[in-house]
C-alpha positions as CSV (number, residue, x, y, z in Angstrom):
1,M,0.0,0.0,0.0
2,Q,2.9,2.4,0.7
3,A,4.2,1.8,-2.9
4,M,0.7,2.5,-4.3
5,H,0.4,5.6,-2.2
6,G,3.7,6.9,-3.4
7,R,2.7,6.6,-7.0
8,V,-0.7,8.2,-7.2
9,S,-0.8,11.5,-9.1
10,K,-2.8,13.3,-6.4
11,P,-1.5,12.0,-3.0
12,I,-4.1,11.4,-0.3
13,H,-3.6,10.6,3.3
14,Y,-2.0,7.2,3.7
15,Q,-4.5,6.1,6.3
16,A,-7.3,6.6,3.9
17,L,-5.8,4.2,1.4
18,Q,-5.0,1.8,4.1
19,H,-8.6,1.9,5.4
20,F,-10.0,1.3,1.9
21,V,-7.9,-1.9,1.5
22,T,-8.0,-3.2,5.0
23,H,-11.1,-2.1,6.8
24,S,-13.6,-0.6,4.4
25,P,-16.8,-2.8,4.3
26,W,-17.1,-3.2,0.5
27,P,-17.6,-6.9,-0.5
28,D,-15.0,-8.7,-2.7
29,Q,-17.4,-11.3,-4.2
30,P,-19.1,-8.9,-6.7
31,L,-15.7,-7.9,-7.9
32,W,-14.7,-11.5,-8.5
33,D,-17.9,-12.1,-10.4
34,R,-17.4,-9.0,-12.5
35,L,-13.8,-10.0,-13.1
36,N,-14.9,-13.4,-14.3
37,D,-17.5,-11.8,-16.6
38,V,-15.0,-9.6,-18.4
39,I,-12.5,-12.3,-19.2
40,P,-12.5,-12.5,-23.0
41,E,-11.8,-16.2,-23.2
42,R,-14.7,-18.3,-22.1
43,R,-13.4,-21.8,-22.7
44,G,-10.3,-23.6,-21.4
45,V,-8.6,-25.8,-18.8
46,L,-9.1,-24.9,-15.2
47,A,-5.9,-25.3,-13.1
48,I,-6.3,-25.8,-9.3
49,D,-3.4,-25.2,-6.9
50,D,-2.4,-23.5,-3.7
51,T,0.6,-21.4,-2.7
52,G,2.2,-20.3,0.5
53,L,2.5,-16.6,1.6
54,P,5.4,-16.5,4.1
55,K,4.8,-14.4,7.3
56,Q,6.9,-13.5,10.3
57,G,4.3,-13.1,13.0
58,K,1.4,-15.1,14.4
59,H,-1.4,-12.6,14.1
60,S,-2.2,-12.4,10.4
61,V,-5.4,-14.3,9.6
62,G,-4.9,-18.0,8.8
63,V,-1.1,-18.0,9.5
64,K,0.5,-21.0,11.1
65,R,3.4,-23.4,10.6
66,Q,2.3,-25.5,7.6
67,Y,3.8,-26.8,4.4
68,S,4.4,-24.3,1.7
69,G,5.4,-25.1,-1.8
70,T,6.9,-21.6,-2.0
71,L,9.3,-22.4,0.9
72,G,9.7,-26.0,-0.1
73,K,9.2,-27.0,3.5
74,T,7.0,-26.4,6.6
75,G,7.2,-22.8,7.7
76,N,5.2,-19.9,9.1
77,C,2.8,-18.8,6.3
78,Q,-0.7,-18.4,5.0
79,V,-1.9,-20.7,2.3
80,A,-4.2,-19.6,-0.6
81,V,-6.2,-21.9,-2.8
82,S,-6.7,-20.5,-6.3
83,S,-8.0,-21.4,-9.7
84,L,-6.7,-20.3,-13.1
85,L,-8.3,-20.5,-16.6
86,I,-5.7,-21.6,-19.2
87,G,-6.9,-20.2,-22.5
88,T,-5.6,-20.4,-26.0
89,A,-2.8,-17.9,-25.5
90,L,-3.1,-16.4,-22.1
91,V,-4.1,-17.3,-18.5
92,W,-6.8,-15.7,-16.4
93,P,-7.2,-15.7,-12.6
94,M,-10.7,-17.0,-11.6
95,R,-10.7,-17.1,-7.8
96,C,-8.5,-17.1,-4.7
97,D,-9.6,-18.2,-1.2
98,L,-7.6,-18.2,2.0
99,Y,-7.3,-21.6,3.7
100,L,-8.2,-21.3,7.4
101,P,-6.8,-24.0,9.7
102,R,-9.0,-25.2,12.6
103,E,-6.7,-23.3,14.9
104,W,-8.3,-20.2,13.5
105,T,-11.9,-21.2,12.8
106,D,-12.4,-22.9,16.2
107,D,-10.8,-20.0,18.3
108,V,-13.3,-17.3,19.2
109,A,-10.6,-14.8,20.3
110,R,-8.7,-15.2,17.1
111,R,-11.9,-14.9,15.0
112,E,-12.7,-11.6,16.7
113,A,-9.2,-10.2,16.3
114,V,-9.3,-10.6,12.5
115,D,-13.0,-9.9,12.0
116,L,-13.7,-13.4,10.7
117,P,-17.5,-13.5,9.8
118,S,-19.6,-16.0,11.6
119,R,-20.5,-17.8,8.3
120,V,-16.9,-18.8,7.7
121,R,-16.2,-22.3,8.8
122,F,-13.4,-24.8,8.4
123,R,-13.1,-26.3,4.9
124,E,-10.5,-28.6,3.6
125,K,-8.5,-27.3,0.7
126,W,-10.0,-29.7,-1.8
127,R,-13.5,-28.6,-0.8
128,I,-12.5,-25.0,-1.4
129,A,-11.2,-26.0,-4.8
130,V,-14.4,-27.8,-5.8
131,G,-16.3,-24.7,-4.8
132,Q,-14.1,-22.6,-7.1
133,V,-14.8,-25.0,-10.0
134,R,-18.6,-24.7,-9.4
135,A,-18.2,-20.9,-9.3
136,A,-16.4,-20.9,-12.7
137,L,-19.2,-23.0,-14.2
138,K,-21.8,-20.6,-12.7
139,R,-20.1,-17.7,-14.4
140,G,-20.5,-19.4,-17.8
141,I,-17.0,-20.7,-18.3
142,D,-16.8,-23.8,-20.5
143,V,-14.4,-25.9,-18.5
144,T,-12.9,-28.5,-20.9
145,A,-10.9,-30.2,-18.1
146,V,-9.5,-29.7,-14.6
147,V,-5.8,-30.2,-13.7
148,S,-4.2,-30.2,-10.3
149,D,-1.2,-31.4,-8.3
150,A,-1.1,-34.5,-6.1
151,D,-2.3,-32.7,-3.0
152,Y,-5.7,-32.5,-4.7
153,G,-5.6,-35.4,-7.2
154,S,-4.9,-38.0,-4.4
155,V,-8.1,-37.0,-2.6
156,V,-11.0,-39.3,-3.6
157,G,-13.6,-36.6,-2.6
158,F,-12.0,-34.1,-5.0
159,R,-12.0,-36.5,-8.0
160,H,-15.6,-37.6,-7.2
161,G,-16.7,-33.9,-6.9
162,L,-15.4,-33.2,-10.4
163,E,-17.0,-36.3,-11.8
164,R,-20.4,-35.3,-10.3
165,L,-20.0,-32.0,-12.2
166,G,-19.5,-34.0,-15.4
167,L,-16.0,-32.7,-15.9
168,R,-12.9,-34.3,-17.3
169,Y,-9.7,-34.2,-15.2
170,A,-6.0,-34.9,-15.3
171,V,-4.7,-34.8,-11.8
172,A,-1.3,-35.7,-10.4
173,I,-1.4,-38.4,-7.6
174,R,1.0,-39.7,-5.0
175,S,3.0,-42.9,-5.6
176,N,1.2,-44.7,-2.8
177,L,-2.3,-44.4,-4.2
178,R,-3.7,-47.9,-4.7
179,V,-5.4,-49.1,-7.8
180,W,-6.8,-52.4,-9.2
181,Q,-5.7,-53.9,-12.5
182,A,-7.8,-56.2,-14.5
183,G,-7.5,-59.8,-13.2
184,A,-5.5,-58.7,-10.2
185,R,-6.3,-60.3,-6.8
186,R,-5.3,-57.3,-4.8
187,A,-4.8,-53.6,-5.2
188,R,-1.3,-52.2,-5.6
189,S,0.3,-48.8,-5.3
190,V,0.8,-47.0,-8.6
191,A,4.6,-47.1,-7.9
192,A,4.4,-50.9,-7.7
193,V,2.3,-51.1,-10.9
194,A,4.8,-48.9,-12.8
195,K,7.7,-50.9,-11.6
196,R,6.3,-54.1,-13.2
197,I,5.9,-52.4,-16.6
198,P,8.6,-53.6,-19.1
199,G,11.0,-51.0,-20.3
200,R,10.0,-51.5,-24.0
201,Q,6.5,-50.3,-23.3
202,W,7.7,-46.8,-22.3
203,R,7.4,-44.1,-25.0
204,R,9.2,-40.8,-25.4
205,V,6.6,-38.0,-25.7
206,C,7.3,-34.3,-26.2
207,W,4.5,-32.0,-24.8
208,G,6.0,-28.6,-25.5
209,H,9.1,-26.4,-25.8
210,G,10.9,-24.5,-23.1
211,T,13.8,-22.0,-22.9
212,K,16.2,-24.9,-22.9
213,G,14.6,-27.0,-25.7
214,P,11.9,-29.6,-26.0
215,L,10.0,-30.7,-22.9
216,A,9.9,-34.5,-23.0
217,A,9.9,-37.6,-20.9
218,R,9.0,-41.3,-21.1
219,F,5.4,-42.3,-20.5
220,V,3.2,-45.3,-20.4
221,A,-0.6,-45.4,-19.8
222,L,-2.9,-48.2,-18.7
223,R,-6.4,-48.7,-17.6
224,V,-6.9,-49.2,-13.8
225,R,-9.7,-48.8,-11.2
226,P,-8.7,-46.6,-8.3
227,A,-9.5,-47.9,-4.8
228,R,-12.8,-46.6,-3.5
229,S,-13.9,-45.7,-7.0
230,R,-16.2,-47.3,-9.6
231,G,-15.2,-47.7,-13.2
232,E,-11.8,-47.5,-14.9
233,R,-9.5,-44.5,-15.3
234,W,-6.3,-43.9,-17.1
235,L,-3.1,-44.2,-15.0
236,L,-0.4,-42.2,-16.7
237,C,3.2,-43.0,-15.5
238,E,6.1,-40.7,-16.3
239,R,9.9,-41.2,-16.1
240,S,12.4,-38.4,-16.7
241,L,14.9,-38.8,-19.4
242,A,18.0,-37.7,-17.5
243,K,17.2,-39.5,-14.2
244,D,14.7,-42.1,-13.2
245,D,12.4,-39.6,-11.4
246,R,8.8,-40.7,-11.7
247,K,5.4,-39.0,-11.6
248,Y,1.9,-40.4,-11.7
249,Y,-1.4,-39.0,-13.0
250,L,-5.1,-40.2,-13.0
251,L,-7.3,-39.1,-15.9
252,N,-10.9,-39.8,-16.7
253,L,-10.7,-39.3,-20.4
254,D,-12.3,-41.8,-22.8
255,A,-10.7,-45.2,-23.1
256,S,-9.9,-44.4,-26.8
257,A,-7.7,-41.4,-25.8
258,S,-4.2,-41.4,-27.3
259,L,-1.0,-41.3,-25.2
260,K,-0.2,-37.9,-26.7
261,A,-3.6,-36.5,-25.6
262,L,-3.1,-37.8,-22.1
263,V,0.4,-36.4,-21.7
264,T,-0.6,-33.0,-23.2
265,L,-3.5,-32.5,-20.8
266,A,-1.6,-33.8,-17.7
267,R,1.3,-31.6,-18.4
268,C,-0.5,-28.3,-19.2
269,R,-0.6,-27.2,-15.5
270,W,2.7,-25.2,-15.5
271,P,1.1,-21.7,-16.3
272,I,-0.3,-21.5,-12.7
273,E,3.2,-21.5,-11.3
274,Q,4.1,-18.7,-13.6
275,Q,1.0,-16.8,-12.5
276,Y,2.0,-17.2,-8.9
277,R,5.5,-15.7,-9.6
278,E,4.0,-12.7,-11.5
279,L,1.4,-12.1,-8.9
280,K,4.0,-12.1,-6.1
281,D,7.1,-10.6,-7.8
282,E,5.4,-8.0,-10.0
283,L,2.1,-7.2,-8.2
284,G,2.9,-7.8,-4.6
285,W,0.3,-10.4,-3.8
286,D,2.4,-11.7,-0.9
287,H,3.1,-8.2,0.5
288,F,-0.2,-7.5,2.2
289,E,0.4,-5.4,5.3
290,G,-2.8,-6.0,7.2
291,R,-4.1,-8.8,9.4
292,T,-7.9,-9.0,8.9
293,F,-9.8,-11.5,6.8
294,R,-11.7,-8.7,5.0
295,G,-8.4,-6.9,4.2
296,W,-6.8,-10.1,2.8
297,N,-9.7,-10.7,0.5
298,H,-9.7,-7.0,-0.7
299,H,-5.9,-7.2,-1.4
300,S,-6.3,-10.5,-3.3
301,V,-9.1,-9.4,-5.6
302,L,-7.3,-6.0,-6.3
303,T,-4.2,-7.9,-7.2
304,A,-6.2,-10.2,-9.5
305,I,-7.8,-7.1,-11.2
306,G,-4.3,-5.7,-11.8
307,F,-3.1,-9.0,-13.3
308,T,-6.2,-9.2,-15.6
309,F,-5.7,-5.6,-16.8
310,L,-2.1,-6.5,-17.8
311,Q,-3.3,-9.6,-19.6
312,L,-5.9,-7.5,-21.5
313,E,-3.1,-5.1,-22.5
314,R,-1.0,-8.0,-23.7
315,R,-3.9,-9.2,-25.8
316,R,-4.3,-5.9,-27.6
317,S,-1.7,-6.7,-30.4
318,P,-2.2,-10.3,-31.5
319,D,0.5,-9.9,-34.2
320,E,3.2,-8.9,-31.7
321,R,4.8,-10.9,-29.0
322,P,3.1,-10.1,-25.7
323,P,5.3,-8.0,-23.4
324,T,6.4,-9.5,-20.1
325,L,5.3,-8.0,-16.8
326,P,8.8,-6.6,-16.0
327,Q,8.7,-4.8,-19.4
328,I,5.2,-3.3,-18.6
329,R,6.4,-2.3,-15.1
330,F,9.4,-0.5,-16.8
331,W,7.1,1.3,-19.2
332,V,4.8,2.4,-16.3
333,R,7.8,3.8,-14.3
334,E,9.0,5.7,-17.4
335,I,5.6,7.2,-18.0
336,M,5.2,8.1,-14.3
337,A,8.6,9.7,-14.2
338,M,7.8,11.9,-17.3
339,L,4.4,12.9,-15.8
340,Y,6.1,13.8,-12.5
341,I,8.7,16.0,-14.3
342,A,6.0,17.6,-16.5
343,S,3.9,18.5,-13.4
344,N,6.9,20.0,-11.5
345,R,7.8,23.3,-13.0
346,N,11.3,23.5,-11.4
347,L,12.2,20.0,-12.7
348,L,10.8,20.8,-16.1
349,N,12.8,24.0,-16.4
350,L,15.9,22.2,-15.3
351,A,15.3,19.5,-18.0
352,I,14.8,22.2,-20.6
353,S,18.0,24.0,-19.6
354,F,20.0,20.7,-19.7
355,Q,18.7,20.1,-23.2
356,R,19.6,23.6,-24.4
357,D,22.9,23.8,-22.6
358,P,24.1,20.3,-21.5
359,P,26.7,20.2,-18.8
360,L,30.3,19.7,-19.9
361,R,31.7,16.1,-19.7
362,I,35.3,15.7,-18.5
């Protein structure tokens, strides 16, 4: 908020801006709905993930020692569950919700300290994610598939929730998830199933191109029935080319789907990681200075609005390569610097005098 306050053309009292973001009673949900309505792409893959927002203290809403993918370990942080629409060329933020551990939802004193509404109750992350999927469908988004990491894909309730909505999915799963194979007498972990697959059945598949060349690995797919589920799904197993690192995915695509189609869908989730970096590094999503539940939601939706605006600006020139957020930030700084000089008569006169009579260089 201090950075925003320092850049406005007509400075206002800092406390007024802080009040608007942190304590003002305006609701964030209508802004999310409006933001979803103005997204130009109405069809695509919906990516689900969560990210950690590191914190130093213990008083910000939802903060506790918990695992954070950002930190790569357990640390003091908030965790936000978010959904992202992957369109044909760009990605669009759909929703972001703060995960609240039971230590917060069940503690009356803590709830009062951060103005947590009485309607807010504990919800597992996967339930928050399913709610975001439903919200996207309600706003008229044609969700062609849902992708997620193993923290969501390994949860039976999450997969069943997507199936009840009639959606296709390609979700990462943990190696210990148990599945049944045709004719087997007992269920095995997906790691054990993959270990029994002969090496000649693995195929090299390229799903895209990165800065260092083609993105490829070895894959094999087979039909299995996950434990506690009815009907068969695709089990997609991956082995890296350089090492023997392995990953596993479950997909509910048709039995006739090709290996290339399975790999392409399962591996399309990476844009959400890029979105997290840009939201944090360029737009300050993880720099919220308040502690309240309302303020956190205000900050998140304002950040998403800023990100969507920049995506719309990128989309203006389809024949040109979209600029990166650092480039846009540089342009904004240049424009603001010129406006500041133009509005300050002393600096403007100084710039004109330098142009007419530049200082000598030794």
